SENU-477522 format. One record per atom (N, C-alpha, C): x, y, z. Coordinates in steps of 0.05 Angstrom, whole numbers, plus 32768, in hexadecimal, padded with zeros to 4 digits. Layout:
XYZ/...
END
This chain:
80107FE68001/80017FFE8000/800F80198001/8025801A8012/803980318013/804480397FFB/804D80207FED/805C80237FD3/804980327FC1/803180297FBA/802080337FA8/801B80537FAE/801480587FC7/800F80747FCF/802980847FC9/8040807C7FD0/8059808C7FCB/805C808F7FAC/805680787F9C/805A807D7F82/8047808F7F72/802D808F7F7E/801680A47F75/801F80BF7F7D/802980C57F97/803180DE7FA0/804780E87F8C/805A80DB7F86/806F80E17F77/806880E97F5C/805680D97F51/804C80DC7F35/803C80F77F37/802E80FD7F4A/801B81177F4D/802E812F7F4D/8045812D7F5D/805681427F60/806581477F48/806D81317F39/807B81347F1F/806981457F0C/804F813B7F0E/803D81497EF9/803881667F00/8036816C7F19/803681887F24/804C81997F1A/8064818B7F21/808081997F17/807C81A27EF9/8076818D7EEC/807781927ECC/806581A97EC5/804B81A87ED2/803881BB7ECC/804181DA7ED2/804D81DB7EEB/805881F57EF4/806E82007EE4/807F81EA7EDC/809681F47ECA/808B81FE7EAF/807881F37EA7/807181FD7E8D/805F82157E8E/804D82187EA4/803F82317EA9/804E82497EAE/806582457EBA/8075825E7EC5/8090825F7EB7/809382517EA1/80AE824F7E95/80B7826C7E8B/80D082727E8F/80DB828B7E83/80CB82A57E8E/80C482A57EAB/80B982BA7EB3/809F82C67EA9/809382B37E9A/807A82B97E8B/806482A97E98/804C82B07E95/8034829E7EA0/802482987E89/8023827D7E82/800D82757E6B/7FF382787E77/7FE282807E64/7FC682847E68/7FB7826A7E67/7FA282637E7A/7F93824D7E79/7F78824F7E77/7F6A823D7E6B/7F4982417E68/7F4282247E6A/7F2E82207E7D/7F2182057E81/7F3481F07E89/7F4881F77E98/7F5D81E47E9E/7F7181DC7E88/7F7281E97E73/7F8781E57E60/7F9382007E58/7FAE82007E4E/7FB982177E45/7FAD821E7E2D/7FA9823C7E2B/7F9B82457E11/7FAE82407DF9/7F9E823F7DE4/7FA9823C7DC9/7F9A82507DB7/7FA882587DA0/7F9B82697D8F/7F8B82547D7B/7F7A825E7D68/7F6D824F7D54/7F7E823D7D44/7F9882467D41/7FAB82377D33/7FB982227D41/7FB582217D5D/7FC0820C7D6E/7FD882137D7C/7FE2822E7D79/7FF982397D85/7FEF82447DA0/800782427DB3/7FFE824C7DCE/7FF9826B7DCC/7FE682737DDB/7FDE82907DE0/7FF682A07DEE/7FFA82B87DE5/801082C67DF4/800F82C47E11/802282BF7E1E/802482BC7E3F/802582DD7E48/801C82DD7E61/801F82F67E6F/803B82F97E7B/804583117E7B/806083157E87/805C83287E9E/8055831E7EB8/804E83307ECB/806583407ED9/807B83347ED4/809283437EE4/8094833D7F03/80A483487F0F/80A983487F2B/809A835D7F3A/809183597F54/8086836E7F65/809B83847F68/809483A07F6A/80A683B27F70/80B983AE7F86/80AF83A07F9C/80C1839B7FB4/80D783897FAE/80D483767F9A/80E983687F92/810183777F85/80FA838B7F74/810F839B7F67/811C83AC7F7C/810D83B87F8F/811B83C67FA5/812D83B87FB7/8128839E7FB8/813A838E7FCC/815583887FBA/815183847F9F/816A83807F8F/817C83997F8F/816E83AF7F8C/817B83CA7F8E/818883CD7FA4/817C83C77FBF/818883CB7FD9/81A183B97FDB/819E83A17FD3/81B3838E7FDA/81CB838F7FC3/81C583957FAC/81D583947F94/81D983AD7F84/81CD83C07F8E/81CC83DA7F7E/81E483E37F71/81FA83E87F85/821283F37F7E/821E83E37F67/821D83C87F6C/822D83B57F59/821F83B57F3E/820583BC7F3C/81F783BA7F22/81F483D57F15/81FE83EC7F20/81FF84087F13/820F84067EFB/820384147EE8/821384177ECF/822D842D7ED5/823F84257ECA/825884357ECF/8259844A7EB8/826084617EBF/826484797EAD/827784727E9A/827384777E80/828684787E68/8293848F7E64/82AC848E7E66/82BA84A97E61/82CB84AA7E47/
END
């Protein structure tokens, strides 16, 4: 029993991981409708959303790495 339960749990987590990888790949969010990723009438994926990061995230980067990331003046 425990073997079948662990195999099922592993398969479920693998399926979830694949779904999340596809949905959020490359900092984009694929659109869904009725539990499926949306496609155009030609069968191509609909353009994903590119929400970016919250403003707070950018501020933390600037605070921790700001001086390292500043552009140097060209003379």
